[in-house]
C-alpha positions in Angstrom: 1.9 3.8 23.7 5.7 4.0 24.5 8.2 6.8 24.8 8.2 9.1 21.8 11.0 9.3 19.1 10.9 10.3 15.7 13.2 8.0 13.8 13.8 5.6 16.5 16.5 3.2 15.9 14.8 1.1 18.5 12.1 0.5 16.1 14.6 -1.0 13.6 16.6 -2.9 16.1 15.7 -6.2 17.6 12.8 -6.9 15.3 14.2 -8.2 12.0 14.2 -11.8 13.4 10.2 -11.7 14.2 9.4 -10.9 10.4 10.6 -9.2 7.5 7.7 -7.3 6.9 8.0 -3.3 6.4 4.6 -1.5 6.6 4.3 2.1 5.5 1.1 4.4 6.7 0.9 7.6 4.8 -1.1 10.3 6.6 -2.2 13.6 6.6 -4.1 15.4 9.3 -4.8 12.0 10.6 -5.2 12.7 14.4 -8.3 11.5 15.1 -8.0 7.9 13.6 -4.3 7.3 13.1 -4.0 5.6 16.6 -6.6 3.0 15.1 -4.4 1.9 12.4 -1.2 2.0 14.1 -2.7 -0.3 16.5 -4.2 -2.6 14.0 -0.4 -3.3 12.6 1.0 -3.6 15.9 -1.8 -6.0 16.6 -0.7 -8.7 13.9 -0.5 -12.1 15.0 3.1 -12.0 13.1 5.5 -9.1 14.6 6.3 -6.5 11.4 10.0 -5.7 11.3 9.2 -1.9 11.2 6.6 0.4 10.8 7.1 3.3 8.9 4.6 6.5 9.2 5.0 9.1 6.7 3.4 12.6 7.6 2.4 14.2 4.2 2.6 17.9 6.0 0.2 17.4 8.7 -1.2 20.8 10.4 -2.7 18.7 13.2 -1.6 16.9 16.1 -0.6 13.8 13.7 2.9 14.1 14.7 2.3 13.8 18.2 0.2 10.6 17.9 2.8 8.7 15.5 5.6 9.5 17.8 3.7 8.5 21.0 4.6 4.7 19.6 8.1 3.5 20.2 7.8 1.3 17.5 7.0 3.7 14.9 9.5 4.8 12.4 7.8 8.7 11.9 9.2 10.3 8.7 7.7 13.7 7.6 7.5 15.4 4.0 6.1 18.7 2.5 2.7 18.3 1.3 3.1 15.9 -2.0 0.3 13.7 -1.8 -0.5 9.9 -0.7 1.5 8.4 -3.5 4.8 10.5 -2.7 4.3 9.6 0.9 4.4 5.9 0.1 7.2 6.2 -2.0 9.3 7.6 0.7 8.3 5.1 2.9 9.6 2.3 0.7 12.8 4.2 -0.1 13.5 3.6 3.9 12.1 0.3 4.3 14.6 -2.6 5.0 12.0 -5.7 5.1 11.9 -8.4 2.5 8.0 -7.7 2.2 6.0 -4.1 1.6 2.5 -3.9 3.2 0.2 -0.5 3.2 -2.5 1.0 5.1 -4.2 4.0 4.9 -4.3 6.0 8.2 -8.1 5.9 8.5 -8.4 2.0 7.7 -7.8 -1.2 9.9 -6.3 -4.5 9.1 -7.6 -8.2 10.4 -5.2 -9.4 12.9 -4.1 -12.2 10.9 -3.6 -10.2 7.9 0.1 -10.7 7.4 -0.1 -14.1 9.0 -2.4 -15.3 6.3 -0.4 -13.4 3.3 3.1 -15.0 4.4 1.3 -18.6 4.9 0.2 -18.0 1.0 3.9 -17.2 -0.1 5.3 -20.2 1.5 2.5 -22.1 0.0 3.7 -20.8 -3.5 6.8 -19.7 -3.5 6.7 -18.1 -7.1 4.3 -15.5 -6.1 5.3 -12.0 -6.0 2.1 -10.3 -4.6 -0.9 -11.1 -2.5 -3.7 -9.4 -2.2 -7.2 -10.1 -0.1 -11.1 -9.0 -0.1 -11.9 -6.1 1.7 -15.1 -4.2 3.3 -16.2 -1.0 3.6 -17.7 0.5 6.6 -19.3 3.5 8.8 -19.7 2.6 12.3 -18.6 -0.3 14.7 -21.1 -2.4 16.5 -21.3 -3.1 20.5 -18.3 -5.1 20.3 -16.0 -2.5 18.4 -16.1 -4.6 14.8 -16.6 -2.7 11.9 -20.0 -3.1 10.9 -19.9 -4.0 6.8 -21.7 -1.8 4.2 -22.4 -4.4 1.3 -20.6 -7.5 0.5 -16.8 -8.4 0.7 -15.4 -7.4 -2.6 -12.0 -8.4 -4.3 -9.5 -5.4 -3.1 -6.6 -4.6 -5.3 -5.4 -2.0 -3.3 -2.5 -1.0 -1.3 -3.7 -1.8 1.9 -4.7 -5.4 1.2 -1.4 -5.9 -0.7 1.9 -7.5 0.5 4.3 -7.8 -1.8 8.4 -8.5 -2.1 10.3 -5.6 -2.2 11.9 -6.9 -5.3 8.9 -7.0 -7.1 7.9 -3.8 -5.9 11.0 -2.5 -7.4 10.6 -4.1 -10.5 7.0 -2.3 -11.1 8.5 1.2 -10.0 7.1 3.6 -7.7 3.3 4.9 -7.3 2.5 8.0 -9.8 2.4 11.0 -7.7 1.5 13.8 -9.9 -2.1 12.9 -9.5 -4.6 12.9 -6.6 -6.2 9.5 -7.3 -5.7 7.1 -9.8 -2.0 6.2 -8.9 -3.1 2.7 -7.7 -4.8 1.8 -10.8 -1.7 2.8 -12.9 0.5 0.9 -10.4 -1.6 -2.3 -10.6 -1.8 -2.1 -14.6 1.9 -1.8 -14.5 2.0 -4.7 -12.2 -0.2 -6.8 -14.9 1.9 -5.4 -17.7 4.8 -7.3 -16.0 3.0 -10.4 -15.4 3.8 -10.8 -12.2 2.5 -13.6 -10.3 -0.1 -12.2 -8.2 -2.8 -13.9 -5.7 -6.4 -12.9 -4.1 -7.2 -14.6 -1.0 -10.8 -14.9 0.0 -10.5 -13.7 3.4 -11.7 -10.2 4.4 -8.2 -8.8 5.5 -9.0 -4.8 5.0 -11.5 -2.8 6.4 -12.0 0.3 4.7 -13.4 3.4 6.7 -15.8 5.6 4.9 -15.9 9.5 5.6 -16.2 12.8 4.6 -12.5 13.2 4.3 -11.8 10.4 2.3 -9.3 11.2 -0.4 -11.0 9.6 -3.5 -14.4 12.0 -2.5 -12.0 15.0 -1.2 -10.4 15.5 -4.9 -11.9 18.2 -6.9 -12.3 16.1 -10.1 -11.1 12.5 -9.4 -12.8 11.6 -12.6 -10.3 13.7 -14.6 -7.1 11.9 -12.8 -8.5 8.4 -13.3 -9.6 9.3 -17.2 -5.9 10.4 -17.5 -4.3 7.3 -15.6 -6.4 5.2 -18.6 -5.0 7.0 -21.4 -1.5 6.6 -19.9 -2.3 3.0 -19.8 -3.8 2.5 -23.1 -0.4 4.8 -24.7 2.1 2.5 -22.7 0.3 -0.6 -23.8 0.0 0.7 -27.6 3.7 1.7 -27.3 4.7 -1.9 -25.9 2.9 -3.5 -28.9 4.4 -1.4 -31.7 8.1 -2.4 -30.1 7.0 -5.4 -30.3 6.3 -5.5 -33.8 9.3 -3.8 -34.7 11.3 -6.1 -32.9 9.8 -8.6 -34.8 10.3 -6.7 -38.0 14.0 -6.3 -37.2 14.3 -10.3 -36.0 12.5 -11.5 -39.6 14.7 -9.3 -41.4 17.6 -10.7 -39.8 16.8 -14.1 -40.4 16.3 -13.7 -43.9 20.1 -12.2 -44.4 
């Protein structure tokens, strides 16, 4: 850890030549685990351009933890949810690529290296995802003990995406506690963005009592609303396509 700063110009300066990845960590009351998440970003085999921690109105020592890192750009908002915290971080990011990590999760040390290599190998890609494991505890060497098998995970924590591709899809929907990731990914699929999922396990998702998906009073309701929004959008797109096709046919007959 280094000198405490809030929005550090030092964090922005002198690192752009190392990499062009901006990392956003949203957090609320994450004093116990935030440092581990930050450390897993700073331990990447390819240095990040900037690491932005967005505090979603924490009432614990989260600000002190974040500000203890000289390379962290610390932003704070009134409590508005994880999606809005991610969106705020994106609005301040300057890297060519965007990556996200929840404050209670961890990255494999070569996450960004592997994903950037995938972009170099296939330049047309807009986003690269990976596999993830879930864990409660670590072994004697400190490595997470996986629960079950690794799974392909189309989640913010596994994603590395070009900044312009994210802008094309748009921000995370912020009015729901959960489901905003499903909604965002569905919009990306609707746009036919070229995406790839690596076989490698690059995200370790920590399970604990305060996980947002479990903490939401009625997550099933939010997921149902998101799915309804997706279905409605696709129906509207089909209707617009049919209307355009009819217009084109009528025009051709003239």
